[in-house]
N, C-alpha and C positions, 0 to 999 in steps of 0.2 A: 222247441228251441228256435231262436231267431238271432240274427246278427245284423247290426246296422253298420255298414262300412264307413259311412260318413262320420259317425260319432265314435266308432270302434268300441261298441258295446254289444256284448253277447247276453241274451236273456234266456233263462231256462225256467219254463213254467212247470211247477211241481204239483200244483193243485188249482182248482177253479174257485177255491174259497175266497172270500172278500179280504182284502188286505187292510189291516188296521194300523200297523206300525212297521218300521224298518230299522235295521242296525247296519252300520258300515264298519268293516274291518279291512283296512288297506284298500285294495282295489275291488273288493266284493261287498255288495249291498244285499242283505237278506231281508226280504219282505215277509212279514208274519201275519197269520190270521189272529182273530180274537183269542183263540185257544193256544197261541204261541207255536203253531205248526208252520214250518216254512212253506210259503206259497210261490215265491218267485226269487230267483237268484239273478242279480245283475253283475256282470263282470266288466268293470271299466278298464280301458286300455287292453282290451281282450287279446289283441294280437301279441302284445308284449307279455302278458300273463301266460298265454298258451305257449309261446316260444320258450319262456323260462321253465315252464312245467315240462315240456318235451326234453329240453336240455338236461334237466335234473333226472328225469326218468331214464334217459339214455345213458347218462353217466353212472347211475346206480346199477343199471343192467350190465354195463361194461365191467364194473368193479366186481359184480357177482360172479362173473365167468372168467376172471383172470386166474391163471395158475398160481398156486401158493409157492 
Protein backbone atom coordinates (compact mmCIF):
# COMPACT_ATOMS: atom_id res chain seq x y z
CA UNK A 1 0.00 0.00 0.00
CA UNK A 2 1.24 3.49 -0.75
CA UNK A 3 -0.17 6.99 -0.54
CA UNK A 4 0.85 10.09 -2.48
CA UNK A 5 -0.10 13.13 -0.41
CA UNK A 6 0.52 15.54 -3.29
CA UNK A 7 -2.02 13.85 -5.60
CA UNK A 8 -4.15 12.35 -2.76
CA UNK A 9 -4.06 8.90 -4.36
CA UNK A 10 -3.84 5.64 -2.41
CA UNK A 11 -2.60 2.54 -4.22
CA UNK A 12 -3.10 -1.02 -3.03
CA UNK A 13 -1.03 -3.63 -4.86
CA UNK A 14 -2.86 -6.95 -4.86
CA UNK A 15 -0.59 -8.92 -7.18
CA UNK A 16 2.69 -8.70 -9.09
CA UNK A 17 0.95 -9.72 -12.34
CA UNK A 18 1.30 -7.54 -15.42
CA UNK A 19 -1.50 -5.00 -15.84
CA UNK A 20 -3.32 -5.20 -19.16
CA UNK A 21 -6.39 -3.03 -18.64
CA UNK A 22 -8.27 -0.95 -16.08
CA UNK A 23 -11.80 0.09 -15.21
CA UNK A 24 -12.91 3.12 -13.21
CA UNK A 25 -15.96 3.28 -10.99
CA UNK A 26 -16.33 6.61 -9.24
CA UNK A 27 -13.14 7.34 -7.33
CA UNK A 28 -11.71 3.82 -7.69
CA UNK A 29 -9.64 2.51 -10.60
CA UNK A 30 -9.12 -1.24 -10.71
CA UNK A 31 -6.22 -2.50 -12.83
CA UNK A 32 -6.56 -6.06 -14.11
CA UNK A 33 -4.28 -8.79 -15.44
CA UNK A 34 -4.74 -10.61 -18.73
CA UNK A 35 -6.90 -13.17 -16.86
CA UNK A 36 -9.12 -10.40 -15.39
CA UNK A 37 -7.73 -10.73 -11.86
CA UNK A 38 -7.37 -7.45 -9.90
CA UNK A 39 -3.73 -6.36 -9.70
CA UNK A 40 -3.85 -2.80 -8.38
CA UNK A 41 -6.49 -0.55 -6.81
CA UNK A 42 -6.13 3.22 -7.08
CA UNK A 43 -8.30 5.35 -4.82
CA UNK A 44 -8.57 8.91 -6.14
CA UNK A 45 -9.31 11.69 -3.63
CA UNK A 46 -8.28 9.11 -1.03
CA UNK A 47 -8.64 11.40 1.99
CA UNK A 48 -12.23 12.22 1.05
CA UNK A 49 -13.11 8.61 0.22
CA UNK A 50 -11.61 7.33 3.48
CA UNK A 51 -13.34 10.05 5.55
CA UNK A 52 -16.68 9.11 3.96
CA UNK A 53 -16.05 5.42 4.60
CA UNK A 54 -15.19 6.04 8.25
CA UNK A 55 -18.24 8.26 8.81
CA UNK A 56 -20.52 5.61 7.27
CA UNK A 57 -18.91 2.84 9.36
CA UNK A 58 -19.24 4.81 12.59
CA UNK A 59 -22.84 5.73 11.83
CA UNK A 60 -23.72 2.08 11.13
CA UNK A 61 -22.01 0.92 14.29
CA UNK A 62 -23.83 3.57 16.36
CA UNK A 63 -27.19 2.49 14.90
CA UNK A 64 -26.44 -1.16 15.71
CA UNK A 65 -26.01 -0.43 19.40
CA UNK A 66 -28.92 1.96 19.99
CA UNK A 67 -31.58 0.67 22.38
CA UNK A 68 -34.90 -0.31 20.86
